[in-house]
C-alpha positions as CSV (number, residue, x, y, z in Angstrom):
1,Y,55.3,-35.2,-171.8
2,G,55.6,-32.9,-174.9
3,T,55.0,-33.0,-178.6
4,F,56.9,-31.2,-181.4
5,H,55.2,-29.7,-184.5
6,S,56.7,-28.6,-187.4
7,T,55.7,-27.3,-190.7
8,Y,57.6,-26.4,-193.9
9,G,56.2,-25.0,-197.0
10,S,57.9,-24.1,-200.2
11,F,56.6,-22.3,-203.3
12,R,58.3,-21.5,-206.5
13,A,56.7,-20.1,-209.7
14,K,58.8,-19.3,-212.9
15,V,57.6,-17.4,-216.0
16,S,59.8,-17.5,-219.3
17,Q,59.2,-15.6,-222.7
18,N,61.0,-15.8,-225.9
19,L,60.9,-12.1,-227.1
20,N,61.9,-13.2,-230.7
21,M,59.0,-11.0,-232.0
22,I,60.6,-7.7,-230.6
23,T,64.1,-8.9,-231.8
24,K,65.9,-12.3,-232.5
25,G,67.7,-13.7,-229.5
26,L,66.0,-11.8,-226.7
27,S,64.4,-13.6,-223.9
28,A,63.2,-13.0,-220.3
29,S,62.2,-14.6,-217.2
30,V,60.9,-14.0,-213.8
31,T,61.1,-16.4,-210.8
32,F,59.4,-16.1,-207.7
33,S,59.9,-18.7,-204.5
34,M,59.1,-18.5,-200.9
35,D,60.0,-20.9,-198.2
36,S,58.7,-21.0,-194.6
37,Y,59.1,-23.0,-191.8
38,T,57.4,-23.2,-188.2
39,Q,58.3,-25.3,-185.1
40,A,56.7,-25.9,-181.5
41,V,56.9,-27.8,-178.6
42,T,53.5,-28.3,-176.8
43,N,54.2,-29.2,-173.1
44,R,51.2,-31.3,-171.4
45,S,51.2,-32.0,-167.8
46,K,48.4,-33.5,-165.5
47,G,48.4,-34.3,-161.9
48,Y,47.0,-37.3,-160.1
49,A,46.1,-38.2,-156.6
50,S,47.8,-41.2,-155.1
51,Y,46.6,-43.7,-152.4
52,L,49.0,-45.4,-149.9
53,L,48.7,-47.8,-147.0
54,N,50.6,-46.6,-143.7
55,P,51.0,-49.5,-141.3
56,E,52.3,-47.3,-138.6
57,S,48.9,-45.3,-138.7
58,N,45.7,-46.1,-136.4
59,T,43.9,-47.2,-139.6
60,P,46.6,-49.5,-141.1
61,N,44.1,-51.1,-143.6
62,V,42.9,-47.9,-144.8
63,L,44.3,-46.1,-148.2
64,M,45.3,-42.6,-147.7
65,K,44.9,-40.0,-150.0
66,T,47.8,-37.8,-151.4
67,G,47.6,-35.0,-153.6
68,E,44.5,-34.4,-155.9
69,D,43.6,-35.1,-159.7
70,T,44.2,-32.1,-161.8
71,K,43.2,-30.7,-165.3
72,M,45.4,-31.1,-168.2
73,Q,47.5,-28.2,-168.5
74,N,48.8,-27.0,-172.0
75,T,51.8,-24.9,-172.5
76,I,53.7,-23.5,-175.5
77,G,57.3,-24.1,-175.0
78,T,60.1,-23.6,-177.6
79,K,58.9,-21.9,-180.7
80,D,60.6,-20.6,-183.9
81,S,59.7,-19.8,-187.5
82,Y,61.2,-18.3,-190.3
83,R,60.5,-17.2,-193.8
84,R,62.6,-16.6,-197.0
85,T,61.5,-14.9,-200.0
86,T,63.6,-14.5,-203.2
87,I,62.5,-12.6,-206.4
88,E,64.6,-12.8,-209.5
89,A,64.2,-11.2,-213.1
90,Q,66.4,-11.9,-216.0
91,L,66.8,-10.5,-219.6
92,S,69.0,-12.1,-222.0
93,Y,70.0,-11.5,-225.5
94,V,72.5,-13.7,-227.8
95,R,72.8,-13.0,-231.2
96,S,75.5,-13.1,-233.9
97,F,75.9,-10.8,-237.2
98,G,78.3,-12.3,-239.4
99,E,81.8,-12.5,-237.6
100,H,80.4,-10.5,-234.8
101,K,78.9,-12.1,-231.6
102,L,77.0,-10.3,-229.1
103,S,75.8,-11.5,-225.6
104,A,74.1,-9.5,-222.8
105,L,72.5,-10.2,-219.7
106,A,70.4,-8.2,-217.1
107,F,69.8,-9.7,-213.9
108,Y,67.9,-8.4,-210.8
109,N,67.9,-10.2,-207.6
110,Q,66.0,-9.5,-204.2
111,Y,66.1,-11.5,-201.0
112,E,64.7,-11.4,-197.5
113,S,64.7,-13.4,-194.6
114,S,63.2,-13.2,-191.3
115,N,61.8,-14.8,-188.2
116,E,59.3,-14.0,-185.4
117,V,61.6,-11.8,-183.4
118,S,64.5,-10.2,-185.5
119,I,64.7,-7.4,-187.9
120,P,64.2,-8.9,-191.6
121,K,67.5,-9.2,-193.6
122,R,67.2,-7.7,-196.9
123,F,69.6,-7.8,-200.0
124,Q,69.1,-6.4,-203.4
125,S,71.4,-6.5,-206.5
126,A,71.1,-5.4,-210.1
127,N,73.7,-6.9,-212.3
128,A,74.4,-6.7,-216.0
129,W,76.9,-8.2,-218.6
130,L,77.8,-7.5,-222.1
131,G,80.2,-9.8,-224.0
132,Y,81.4,-9.1,-227.5
133,N,83.6,-11.4,-229.7
134,Y,84.8,-10.5,-233.2
135,D,85.8,-13.5,-235.5
136,Q,86.9,-15.7,-232.7
137,R,90.0,-13.4,-232.5
138,Y,88.9,-10.3,-230.1
139,G,86.7,-10.8,-227.2
140,I,85.8,-8.4,-224.2
141,D,83.3,-8.8,-221.4
142,L,81.9,-6.0,-219.2
143,L,80.5,-6.7,-215.9
144,M,78.6,-4.4,-213.5
145,S,76.9,-5.3,-209.9
146,Y,75.1,-2.8,-208.0
147,S,74.3,-4.3,-204.7
148,G,72.6,-3.4,-201.5
149,A,72.5,-4.8,-197.9
150,Y,70.5,-3.9,-195.0
151,L,73.5,-3.8,-192.7
152,F,74.3,-0.4,-193.5
153,K,72.8,3.1,-193.1
154,K,70.5,4.6,-195.6
155,G,72.4,6.2,-198.4
156,D,75.6,4.0,-198.0
157,R,73.7,0.5,-198.4
158,F,74.6,-0.1,-202.2
159,G,78.0,-0.3,-203.8
160,F,79.0,-0.5,-207.2
161,F,81.3,-3.3,-208.5
162,P,82.5,-3.2,-212.2
163,T,84.8,-5.8,-214.0
164,I,86.3,-5.8,-217.5
165,A,87.9,-8.9,-219.1
166,A,89.6,-9.2,-222.4
167,G,91.1,-11.7,-224.7
168,W,93.2,-11.9,-227.7
169,T,93.4,-15.4,-229.6
170,L,96.8,-14.5,-231.8
171,S,96.7,-18.1,-233.3
172,N,93.4,-17.1,-235.4
173,E,95.3,-14.1,-236.8
174,S,96.3,-14.2,-240.5
175,F,100.0,-13.4,-239.6
176,F,100.2,-16.5,-237.7
177,E,99.6,-18.8,-240.4
178,G,103.4,-19.4,-241.0
179,I,104.1,-20.7,-237.4
180,K,100.7,-22.7,-236.7
181,E,102.5,-26.2,-237.1
182,W,104.6,-24.9,-233.9
183,I,102.0,-23.0,-232.2
184,P,98.6,-24.0,-233.3
185,Y,96.9,-22.1,-230.3
186,L,97.8,-19.0,-228.5
187,K,95.8,-16.5,-226.6
188,L,96.5,-13.6,-224.2
189,K,93.8,-12.7,-221.6
190,G,93.5,-10.4,-218.6
191,S,91.0,-9.0,-216.3
192,F,90.4,-6.2,-213.9
193,G,87.6,-5.5,-211.5
194,K,86.3,-4.7,-208.1
195,T,84.1,-6.8,-205.7
196,G,82.5,-6.1,-202.5
197,N,81.9,-8.4,-199.5
198,Y,79.3,-7.8,-196.6
199,R,79.9,-10.9,-194.8
200,G,81.4,-10.6,-191.1
201,I,80.0,-7.0,-190.9
202,A,77.8,-6.6,-187.8
203,E,74.3,-5.8,-188.3
204,H,73.2,-2.1,-188.0
205,A,76.8,-1.2,-186.8
206,Y,76.0,2.3,-187.7
207,I,73.3,2.3,-184.7
208,G,74.6,2.6,-181.1
209,S,73.0,1.1,-178.3
210,L,72.9,1.4,-174.5
211,E,72.6,-1.6,-172.2
212,N,71.7,-2.1,-168.3
213,V,74.5,-3.4,-166.5
214,P,74.2,-4.0,-162.7
215,G,77.0,-2.8,-160.5
216,S,78.5,-0.4,-163.4
217,Y,78.5,3.1,-161.1
218,P,80.0,3.1,-157.6
219,F,78.2,5.6,-155.4
220,G,78.1,6.8,-151.7
221,N,80.1,6.4,-148.8
222,S,80.7,2.8,-149.5
223,M,81.2,3.1,-153.2
224,A,79.0,0.2,-153.7
225,G,78.1,-0.4,-157.4
226,S,74.7,0.7,-158.6
227,P,72.8,-0.5,-161.8
228,G,73.4,1.9,-164.7
229,Y,73.4,2.2,-168.3
230,R,76.2,2.2,-170.7
231,E,77.2,2.1,-174.3
232,G,77.0,-1.7,-175.6
233,I,77.5,-0.9,-179.0
234,I,79.5,2.2,-180.4
235,A,78.0,3.4,-183.3
236,D,80.0,3.5,-186.5
237,P,78.0,5.5,-189.0
238,N,80.8,5.0,-191.6
239,A,80.4,1.2,-191.9
240,T,80.7,0.1,-195.5
241,W,81.4,-2.7,-197.8
242,E,84.7,-4.4,-197.8
243,K,86.3,-3.8,-201.2
244,V,88.6,-6.0,-203.4
245,Q,90.2,-4.7,-206.3
246,Q,91.5,-7.8,-208.5
247,G,93.5,-8.0,-211.5
248,N,95.2,-10.8,-213.7
249,I,97.0,-11.3,-216.9
250,G,97.7,-14.6,-218.4
251,L,98.2,-16.8,-221.5
252,E,97.2,-20.2,-223.0
253,A,99.1,-22.0,-225.7
254,G,99.3,-25.2,-227.4
255,L,102.7,-26.1,-229.1
256,F,104.0,-28.5,-231.4
257,N,100.8,-29.6,-232.8
258,N,99.3,-29.4,-229.4
259,R,101.6,-32.1,-227.7
260,F,102.4,-29.3,-225.1
261,N,100.0,-27.3,-223.6
262,I,100.5,-24.5,-221.2
263,T,98.6,-22.0,-219.1
264,A,100.3,-19.4,-217.1
265,E,98.6,-16.5,-214.9
266,Y,99.9,-13.8,-212.8
267,F,97.3,-12.3,-210.4
268,H,97.0,-9.7,-207.9
269,D,94.4,-8.5,-205.4
270,K,94.2,-5.5,-202.9
271,R,91.7,-5.5,-200.2
272,T,90.6,-2.4,-198.3
273,D,88.1,-1.4,-195.7
274,I,88.2,-4.9,-194.1
275,Y,86.1,-4.9,-191.0
276,M,88.0,-5.5,-187.8
277,T,88.3,-4.4,-184.3
278,N,90.3,-1.2,-183.8
279,N,92.9,-1.9,-180.7
280,R,94.2,1.6,-181.1
281,L,91.6,3.1,-179.0
282,S,92.4,3.2,-175.2
283,F,89.6,2.3,-172.6
284,L,90.1,5.8,-171.3
285,Y,87.7,6.6,-174.3
286,G,84.9,5.3,-172.1
287,Y,84.1,2.0,-173.8
288,D,84.0,-1.5,-172.4
289,V,83.4,-3.3,-175.8
290,G,85.5,-3.7,-178.9
291,I,84.8,-1.1,-181.6
292,S,84.9,-2.7,-185.2
293,E,85.6,-0.4,-188.3
294,N,86.4,-0.7,-191.9
295,L,90.2,-0.2,-191.3
296,G,92.1,-3.5,-192.6
297,K,94.2,-3.6,-195.5
298,T,95.9,-6.2,-197.4
299,H,97.4,-7.2,-200.8
300,S,98.5,-10.3,-202.3
301,Q,100.0,-11.6,-205.5
302,G,101.0,-14.8,-207.3
303,V,101.5,-16.9,-210.2
304,E,100.0,-20.2,-211.3
305,L,101.1,-22.5,-214.0
306,T,100.0,-25.7,-215.7
307,A,101.9,-27.6,-218.2
308,R,101.3,-30.9,-219.9
309,W,103.3,-32.8,-222.8
310,N,101.3,-35.8,-224.4
311,D,103.2,-37.7,-227.1
312,K,103.5,-41.2,-228.8
313,I,106.6,-43.0,-230.3
314,G,105.3,-46.0,-232.1
315,D,103.8,-48.3,-229.6
316,W,104.9,-46.2,-226.7
317,G,102.9,-43.3,-225.2
318,Y,103.9,-41.0,-222.6
319,I,102.4,-38.2,-220.6
320,V,104.2,-35.6,-218.4
321,G,102.4,-32.8,-216.7
322,G,102.4,-30.6,-213.5
323,T,101.1,-27.6,-211.9
324,F,102.9,-24.9,-209.9
325,S,101.5,-22.0,-207.9
326,Y,103.0,-19.3,-205.6
327,A,101.0,-16.7,-203.6
328,N,102.3,-14.5,-201.1
329,N,100.1,-11.8,-199.0
330,L,101.2,-8.8,-197.0
331,L,99.2,-7.1,-194.1
332,E,99.1,-3.5,-194.5
333,E,96.6,-2.3,-191.6
334,D,94.8,-4.4,-189.2
335,G,94.2,-2.0,-186.1
336,Q,96.8,-3.2,-183.8
337,A,97.8,-1.1,-180.9
338,E,100.9,0.8,-181.3
339,Q,104.0,-1.3,-180.3
340,P,107.4,-0.2,-179.0
341,Y,109.3,-2.0,-181.6
342,P,108.8,-2.6,-185.4
343,W,109.4,-6.4,-185.2
344,M,106.2,-6.5,-183.0
345,R,103.7,-5.3,-185.5
346,N,101.5,-7.2,-187.5
347,A,101.8,-4.8,-190.4
348,G,104.5,-5.5,-192.9
349,Y,104.2,-9.5,-192.5
350,S,102.1,-12.0,-194.3
351,I,98.6,-12.9,-192.7
352,G,99.1,-15.5,-189.8
353,T,102.9,-15.4,-189.8
354,K,104.2,-17.4,-186.6
355,R,106.0,-15.7,-183.9
356,G,108.0,-16.7,-181.2
357,Y,111.6,-16.5,-179.4
358,I,114.9,-17.1,-181.1
359,A,116.6,-20.2,-179.5
360,E,120.3,-19.9,-179.0
361,G,121.0,-23.1,-177.1
362,F,120.4,-24.2,-173.7
363,F,121.7,-22.9,-170.1
364,N,124.2,-25.3,-168.9
365,S,124.3,-23.9,-165.4
366,Y,122.4,-22.0,-163.1
367,E,125.2,-19.1,-163.2
368,A,124.7,-19.0,-166.8
369,A,121.1,-17.8,-166.5
370,A,121.5,-14.5,-168.3
371,P,119.7,-12.5,-169.9
372,Y,117.1,-12.6,-167.3
373,H,114.1,-14.8,-168.6
374,T,110.8,-13.9,-167.1
375,F,109.1,-17.3,-167.6
376,G,109.8,-18.7,-164.1
377,T,112.9,-20.4,-162.6
378,V,115.4,-21.4,-165.1
379,H,117.2,-24.6,-164.7
380,P,120.2,-26.3,-166.4
381,G,118.9,-27.5,-169.8
382,D,116.3,-25.1,-170.4
383,I,116.1,-23.0,-173.6
384,R,118.0,-19.8,-173.7
385,Y,116.5,-17.1,-175.8
386,K,118.0,-14.2,-177.9
387,D,117.6,-10.6,-176.4
388,I,116.3,-9.1,-179.5
389,N,116.0,-5.4,-177.9
390,G,119.0,-5.5,-175.6
391,D,117.6,-4.6,-172.4
392,G,118.9,-7.8,-170.8
393,V,115.5,-9.2,-170.0
394,I,113.6,-11.9,-172.1
395,N,109.9,-11.0,-172.3
396,S,107.2,-10.4,-174.9
397,E,109.1,-7.6,-176.6
398,D,111.6,-10.0,-177.8
399,Q,109.3,-12.1,-179.9
400,V,109.9,-11.7,-183.6
401,P,108.4,-13.3,-187.0
402,I,110.3,-16.7,-187.1
403,G,108.2,-18.7,-189.7
404,Y,105.4,-18.6,-192.3
405,A,101.7,-19.3,-191.8
406,D,99.7,-22.5,-191.5
407,V,98.6,-22.1,-195.3
408,P,101.5,-22.9,-197.8
409,K,102.5,-20.1,-200.2
410,L,103.8,-22.6,-202.5
411,Y,101.8,-25.7,-204.1
412,Y,103.1,-28.0,-206.9
413,S,102.2,-31.4,-208.4
414,A,103.4,-33.8,-211.2
415,N,101.6,-36.6,-213.1
416,I,103.5,-39.2,-215.1
417,G,102.1,-41.8,-217.4
418,F,103.5,-44.5,-219.8
419,S,101.9,-46.8,-222.0
420,Y,102.8,-49.9,-224.3
421,K,100.6,-51.9,-226.0
422,G,98.3,-53.2,-223.3
423,F,100.5,-52.1,-220.3
424,S,100.2,-48.5,-218.6
425,L,102.1,-47.1,-215.7
426,S,101.0,-43.8,-214.1
427,A,101.9,-42.0,-210.9
428,V,100.8,-38.7,-209.1
429,F,102.8,-36.4,-206.9
430,T,101.6,-33.4,-204.7
431,G,103.6,-31.0,-202.6
432,A,103.8,-27.8,-200.9
433,G,106.4,-25.6,-199.3
434,K,106.8,-22.3,-197.3
435,F,104.5,-22.9,-194.6
436,S,105.1,-23.5,-190.6
437,R,103.9,-25.9,-187.9
438,N,104.2,-25.2,-184.5
439,I,104.6,-28.6,-182.5
440,N,104.6,-26.9,-179.3
441,G,102.0,-27.8,-176.7
442,G,101.5,-31.5,-176.7
443,R,102.9,-35.2,-177.1
444,V,104.9,-34.3,-180.1
445,A,107.2,-31.9,-178.2
446,Y,107.2,-33.2,-174.8
447,P,108.3,-36.6,-173.6
448,F,105.9,-38.3,-171.3
449,Y,103.4,-35.7,-172.1
450,N,99.8,-36.4,-170.0
451,N,101.2,-39.5,-168.6
452,G,102.2,-40.7,-172.1
453,T,105.6,-42.2,-173.5
454,I,108.8,-40.7,-175.1
455,Y,109.1,-41.0,-178.9
456,A,112.3,-41.7,-181.0
457,H,112.7,-38.2,-182.1
458,Q,112.4,-36.8,-178.3
459,T,115.4,-39.0,-177.3
460,D,118.0,-36.3,-178.2
461,Y,117.2,-34.2,-175.3
462,W,119.6,-32.1,-173.0
463,T,121.7,-33.6,-170.1
464,P,125.1,-32.6,-168.8
465,E,126.5,-35.0,-171.1
466,N,124.6,-33.9,-174.2
467,P,124.9,-30.3,-174.1
468,T,124.3,-29.6,-177.7
469,A,120.9,-31.7,-178.0
470,K,117.9,-30.9,-180.5
471,Y,115.6,-30.6,-177.5
472,P,115.8,-29.1,-173.7
473,R,115.8,-31.2,-170.8
474,I,113.0,-33.6,-169.9
475,S,110.5,-31.9,-167.5
476,L,107.2,-33.0,-166.0
477,D,106.3,-29.4,-165.6
478,N,105.1,-28.6,-169.3
479,T,102.5,-25.8,-167.9
480,T,101.7,-23.2,-170.5
481,G,103.7,-20.2,-169.7
482,T,106.8,-21.8,-168.4
483,N,110.2,-21.2,-170.2
484,N,110.3,-24.2,-172.3
485,T,106.6,-24.0,-173.5
486,M,107.2,-20.5,-175.0
487,D,106.8,-20.4,-178.9
488,N,110.3,-20.4,-180.3
489,T,112.5,-21.4,-183.4
490,I,112.9,-25.2,-181.8
491,W,109.1,-25.8,-182.0
492,I,108.2,-23.8,-185.0
493,K,109.4,-25.7,-188.3
494,N,109.2,-24.4,-191.7
495,I,108.0,-27.1,-193.9
496,R,108.3,-28.5,-197.4
497,Y,107.4,-32.0,-198.8
498,L,106.5,-34.1,-201.9
499,R,104.2,-37.0,-201.6
500,L,103.7,-39.7,-204.1
501,N,100.0,-39.9,-203.5
502,T,99.2,-42.8,-206.1
503,I,100.7,-45.0,-208.5
504,Q,99.1,-47.5,-210.7
505,L,100.0,-50.3,-213.0
506,E,97.6,-52.1,-215.2
507,Y,97.6,-54.4,-218.1
508,K,94.6,-54.7,-220.7
509,F,94.3,-57.9,-222.5
510,P,93.8,-57.5,-226.4
511,E,90.3,-57.7,-227.3
512,K,90.9,-60.2,-230.2
513,M,91.5,-62.8,-227.5
514,F,87.7,-62.6,-226.8
515,T,86.0,-62.7,-230.1
516,K,84.7,-66.1,-229.7
517,S,84.0,-65.8,-226.0
518,F,81.2,-64.1,-223.8
519,V,83.7,-62.0,-222.2
520,K,84.4,-58.9,-224.1
521,G,87.3,-57.6,-222.2
522,L,89.7,-58.2,-219.3
523,Q,91.8,-55.8,-217.4
524,V,94.2,-56.5,-214.2
525,F,95.7,-53.6,-212.2
526,A,97.4,-53.0,-208.8
527,N,97.6,-49.5,-207.4
528,A,98.9,-48.0,-204.2
529,Y,97.7,-44.8,-202.3
530,N,99.8,-42.5,-199.9
531,V,102.9,-44.4,-201.1
532,C,105.8,-42.3,-199.8
533,T,106.5,-38.7,-198.6
534,W,109.9,-36.8,-198.6
535,S,109.8,-34.0,-196.1
536,N,112.1,-32.2,-193.9
537,M,109.3,-32.6,-191.1
538,E,110.5,-35.8,-189.6
539,V,108.4,-35.7,-186.7
540,I,104.9,-35.8,-187.9
541,D,103.0,-35.8,-191.4
542,P,103.4,-32.5,-192.9
543,E,99.7,-32.3,-193.7
544,A,98.7,-33.5,-190.0
545,D,97.5,-31.6,-186.9
546,E,100.7,-30.0,-185.7
547,N,99.9,-31.4,-182.0
548,G,99.5,-35.0,-183.4
549,N,95.9,-35.4,-182.6
550,S,94.9,-36.0,-186.1
551,V,94.0,-39.5,-187.7
552,P,97.1,-40.7,-189.5
553,L,97.1,-41.1,-193.2
554,T,96.7,-44.6,-194.1
555,R,98.7,-46.5,-197.0
556,N,96.4,-48.4,-199.3
557,I,97.7,-51.3,-201.9
558,N,95.0,-52.8,-204.1
559,L,95.1,-55.6,-206.4
560,G,92.2,-56.2,-208.8
561,L,90.7,-57.2,-212.3
562,S,87.8,-55.7,-214.4
563,I,86.0,-58.1,-216.5
564,K,83.6,-56.7,-219.3
565,F,80.7,-59.0,-220.5
């Protein structure tokens, strides 16, 4: 048997000091914390002699001894331990001088984690923030981070990441007084900065390693494989931080006595030195493992908009609001090997763009099987693909970008509410667009898949009498790699949808009805969730798993009342 032992310890201490004796508004603090955990399994075993009667022996009534009693054996099995240590120091300053407000923060952080076998992981950062505001009109923030990680070689472990942000509240200016009734609040804002990321970068990538691999080198007349060493990790002495350069501009406004509120923002970011595999290096280079480098580049940009109108006319009140966001990204470099045609490159397209073949109908006879398809025997009713490069052969060189990525580029929502005396009605809509789903590869695409059934959308399949069908012929051979299972424009769908998420109707009885009752309030309501969806994706829910394996969304309808005593 075995026994499991574990011990956890935690220690935290913080010292804070108000430093008003030096200057008003100054304070400091230091925090130290340590967590440790150990675990082990003790295995104990002991042997015992056994005694048995053997009726077929010469002494059938005598117990025969088998084995021996042994001493208890104790061994330590699985064991593990780790320790985390954090040190933080902070110096802050907040003070106002008339119309001037100054805020400052200096922050130091040191973190280390280790266990009994690995090299400790260490991170350090020194950060600073300086904020200034004048008369609630002009504001500026300067931020700085000087961060270091153990992942990189000495001399390249630290990165400097600054940011600046500024805002101008125009509605607090004197020249705005004449139009404040119409525009009581207006603010312009913007920021620009640089951040770094070390996550996903291999530990000590700047150090190469050798590994002993049996059978690596053929020698002798028989050319039998002999053990030997080869490079296990190719050193990358230039490994460094991934970097993101971000900028945004925007405005916040309240119009028409703040009945209409709007927030708009444009953002742009450029990512460089993304750590990824360099597939441009040939195996002739003499390596058998992927070489990763800081070579990836992307950039993205987009807009976000939020608007809301809230007003009341007599006993009628209403709210109409919504959000809209659009974001697009472009891959500039990802280490992909050189391709014979530009449409085969990942660079120049959005990250995750789906690819496949362009379907041009179906084959209606064996004689019509041209251009030559390289995915097995083609039968009447199979999908005919477009020959993109014009070489008379359909293969991987004819795959092109034919859709968006899985993540929508476009999101939108709306909320609407009305009230009249004790009645109120509200509804929330959400939606998305410019994304793709690939229904290829499961029961959604293929009738009778995995001994299943045929669904209504699959009944429009090719037959000699239905040559212009929506889907190819029915086949029980849907093995990956056959002609009809290739990703193509039939299976990849570009999606957009609008969903009525919630709707609620309620009535709140006047409080004067309960002035002489122990009941202080009464409210009845009815609501529904996942009410309705409008989508060009008729096969499955646009938010569901593209192979139809996820649990369907449920529609809920509730009736209730709320009593206040």
